N, C-alpha and C positions, 0 to 999 in steps of 0.2 A: 866646393873650394871657394874660399872667401874672396880671392882676387881674380877669379875667372869672369871674363866679360859675359859669356853665355850663362853661367850660373846666376849672375846678377840679373840678366834678362828674364830667366826662368822664375826667379824670386820676385820679379816685379820692381826691382830696385832701379832698373834702367828701362825706359819705355821702348816698346816695340809694337809692330802691327801683327797681332796674333792671327794666324790662319787656321790652326788646328791645335787641339790639346786633348790628351787623355791622361791616365794616371802615370804613364811611363815616358811620354814624349811631348815635346813642345815644338811647334813650328811657327815661324814668323818670316815676314818679308825681309829680304836682304836690303840693306841701305845703299848698296852700290850694285844694282842689278846688272847682270850680264846678258839678260834676255828679257822679253816682255813679261814673262813670269819667272821669278827667281825667289824661291822660298827655301829657307834653311830648316831642316828637320834635325832636332837634337834630342838625345836622351836626357831626361831630367837628372839622372845619376851621372856624376862626372867620370869621364875617362878622356885622356888627352887626345887620343886618335885611335884609328883601327889597330895600330901597333900595340895598344894597351886594351884591346877589346876583351881580354880575359878578366878585366876588372868588372865587367858587366855580365849579368846572367843572360842566358840564351833568350829568355822571354823579352828582355829589354831590347836586345839586338833585333829580334824578329819584329817587335813593335815599331822600331825605327823604319824598317823596310816596308812594312804594311802601311805606315803613315805616309811614306813617299807616294805610294799608289793612291791613297785616299786624298792626299793633297792634290795630286794631278787630276783626279776625277772632279774634285770640288772646284778646281780652277778651270775646268773645261778643256783640258789638254787632250782632246780626242784624236788629234793627228799624231800624237807621240810626245815623249818627253825624255830628258836625260837626267840621270842621277849620278852625281860625282861626289867622292869623298877624298879630299887632299890629305895626305899623311906625311907630315914632316916638312922641314924648311925647303928641301929640294923640290917638293911638290907645291910649294907656295901656300902651305897651310898658315893662315894668319892668326887664327885663334886656337889655342891648345885645348879644345873641347871637341870631342868627336861630333861631326856634323855632316849632313848629307845635303848637297845642293840639288834642288828639284828645279830644272830649267826647261822652259818650253815657250810656246806661243809664237814660234817662228821655225822655219827650216833651219836645223842646226848644221854646222859644217861637219865634214867627215873626219877632219883631223882631230886628234886628241892630244897631240904633244907639240 
């Protein structure tokens, strides 16, 4: 999608700090980190959110989740990590491209809402 921020990052049109990449997934550091480690894992194929996950094949969705684990291991998050995907405006999704936040590097709060 030509006007999508994350599609432009994946294409290299906007700089990012790449953490992980394979044929289906791109992961980069969040520019506004909410934890000592905050990496965004995005599919290279565009889908606006989990609500539109049917636009992606199962291989791509599985690759996203596997990449979250790989990123956590690569970042040394041995004490644990959190994976979050905001979906829609009520959940504060700020970029309409499916993405998973991998957060860690500190004790996380118990609250999720």
